[in-house]
N, C-alpha and C positions, 0 to 999 in steps of 0.2 A: 476465774478463781477469786473467792472472797478476799477483800483487802488488797487486791492487785491494783497498783497505781498505773493508770494509763496516761502516757505522756502526750500532751497536746502538740500537734504539729505546729511548727513555726509558720508564719505567713509565707515565707519563701518556699517552704516544703509543700505547703498546700498549692501554691502556684505551680510548682514543677509537676505535681501530680495532675493538675488540670491540663497543663501543656502536654504531658505525656499522653493523656487521653485524646487531646485534640490531634496530636501527631499520629496516633494509631488510626484515628478516623480518616485523616487526610491520606494516610498511606493506603487504606482500603479503597478510598475513592479513586486515588491515582491509579491503583492496580486495575480497577474496573475500567477506567477510561483508556488505559494503555491496551487492555484486552480488546475493548471496543474498537480501538483504532487499528490494531493489527488484524482483527477479524474483518473489518470493512475493507482494508487494503487487500487482504487475501481473496475476499469474495469478488471484488472488482477485477483483480488480476485474473482470477479463474474465468470470469465472464468475458473479459477481454480476449483471453486465449480462445475461448469457444467462438466468439465473434470473428476473430481473425481466421480461424480454421474454416468456418462456414461461409463467411461473407468477404473477409479481407483478401483471401487468396483470389476470389473472383474479381474483386476490384483491381488487383494486381494484373490479372489477365486482361481485363478491360483496358487498363492504362497501356499495356503493351500493344494492343491493337490500335489504340489512339495514337501512340508514338509511330507505329508503322504508317498509319494514314497520313500523319503530318510529314513524315519523311518522303512519302510518295508525292504528296502535294508540292513539297519543296523541290523535288526533282522535275515535276511537270511544270512548275512555275518558280524557277530559281531566283526569287527576289530575296533581298536581305531580310525582310519581315518574315517570309515563309521559312527561311533557314533558321532564324531565331526561334520561331514558334516550334519548329521541329526539335531543336535542341532542348527547349523547355519541356516539351512533351516526353522526350527520351529521359530527361532527368527525373521527371515526375514518375515515369514508369519504373525507373531504378529505385527511387525512394519508396514507392508503394510496395514493390516486391520485397525490399528489405524489411519493411514494417510488417508485412503479412507473413513472412517466413522467419522472422527473428525469434529471439528467446521468448518474447511475450506470448507468441502463438503456442508455445510448448506447455504453458501453465495449465494444469488440470483442475477439475472441480475440487472444491475445498469444503470438507465437512468435519470440523474438529470435534473430538469426543469430549465428554465432561471431564475426564481425567486430564486431557491436554489443557483444557481451559483452567482447571484448578491448579495445575503445575505452573502455568504461566502467571496466574494471579500471585502465587506465592513468590515466584522469582521477582516480579515487579515490586512487591511489598518489601522484600528483604534486600534486593540488590539494586534498586533504582538509583541512577547517578545523582539524583537530587538529594540523597541522604548520605553523600560522601563525607569523609572525614578530612581529607586533604587532597592535593593534586594527584598523588600516586593512587589513592583509593578511587578518585574520580576516573582516572584512566582505566583502572581495572573494572570498575562497575560498568563503564560505558562499553568496554569490549564485551563483557559478559551479557549485557542487555542486548547488544547487537546480535550476538550469537543466539540468544534466547528467541529473538524475533525470527531469525532464520529457521531455528528449530521448530517453532510454532507453525510457521507457514509451510514447513515440510512435513508436519504431523509427527515430529520426532520427539516423543515423550521421554525416551531414554536420555537424550541429550539434555532436556530440561531438568530431569532429575539429577543428572551428573553436575550440572551447573549449580544446583542447590546444594549438593553434597560438597562441591569444591569450595564454595564461598564460606568463609569463616565469619561467625558473628563478631569476632574480635575486631573486625574492621569498623564496628560501630562504637568502639571505645571513645570516651570523651576526651578531647584535647584539654589539658589543664586539669586542675583538681577543684573539687567543691561544687556546691549547688549552682553558684553563679555561672561557672563555665558551662555546665550542662544546660542550664536554662537558656543561655545565649545560643548554644548550638541547636537546641530544639526549636527555638523561635525562628532561627534562620532556615532550618529544614522545613518548617511549616510554610514559611513564605515562599521558598523555592518550589515546594510541591504545589502550592496554589497557583503559582505562575505557570507551572507545567500543565496543570489541569486546564487552565484557561487557554493555553496554546493548543492543547489537544482538541478542545472544543472548537476552536477556530479551524483547525485542520479537518476535523470531522465535517463541519459545515461546508468547507470548500470541496471536500471529496464528494459529499452528497449532491452538490450542485454541478459536479463535473459532467462532461459530455457522456462518458462511459457509464456513470451512475444513472443518469437520466435514461439512457438507452436500456440499461438493465431493468429499471423500473417499468419502462414501456413493455419490455419482453415479459416481465412477470405479470403485468396487467393483462397482456394478450393471452398468456397461458391460462389465466383464470377464466377468460372468455372462450377458451377452447381453440385458440389460434397459436401458431408458431411464428413469431415475428421474424426470427432469424431466417427461417425457411422462406418466408415471404420476401424478405430483402434479397436473399440469394437468388430467388426466381426472377426478381426484377432486374438484377445485375446480369443474369444469364441472357435475358432478352436484349439488353443493351450490347452484350458481347456479340450476339448473332447479328444485330444491326451493323455493328462495327466491322464484323467479318465481311458482310456483303458489300459495305462501302469500300473496304480494302480491296476486295476482288474486282470491283468496278474500276477503281483507280489503277489497279495492276494491268487490267486489259487496255486501258488508255495508254499506259506506258509500254505495253507489249511484253510484259514479263509476268510469271505466276506470282500470286500473293504469298 
């Protein structure tokens, strides 16, 4: 409008605008990293479940036969060393069975939809604990983010939407009044978010170097070459089981009782 006077922003007002833009950018980055982390965890958990069902249960069976062999040897040669070895083998068989048949083995394949990913990003941007106002808000955001992680891993878009609807933007209100108070709060949020992004990067690196991640990568490379690595591993363990069975039968004949 002709003649309209445009007020120049004060330096502190310009600064807070820059910081708001910086905060928005780090929020988006943090949301992407949180999504990347929960995605990787879910993919590794799904692969581990498949591994345990296909291979882990066979290792549990193999360790059971090994425990029986050790117990037979301890009865045939009841030395202290043989008894201790038998106890260790029995404990190993128990632990392997629990690992192979535990909750991790029930995890199914994970293929998140674009809608699910979008909802999780929005939750992370709006509700992330690093943007809390006070101790009570931190507790609430932490609880909701944990719930959001579980919902994402379960493919539960409805719960993610409910979390978004439940959380009120009023929790982002600024403590104190004036530009100075808001500027301090934004600077702290930026610093906290950067620290969390760095922590996620470290966790992602550790997860990618984990034993299950390396095995998953080998399985994917084998699949590209037309091979099924888990099936090959399972076949190798079955061969060991057959050998253990025969050894157990031979020892049982020495002792004079059936295997």
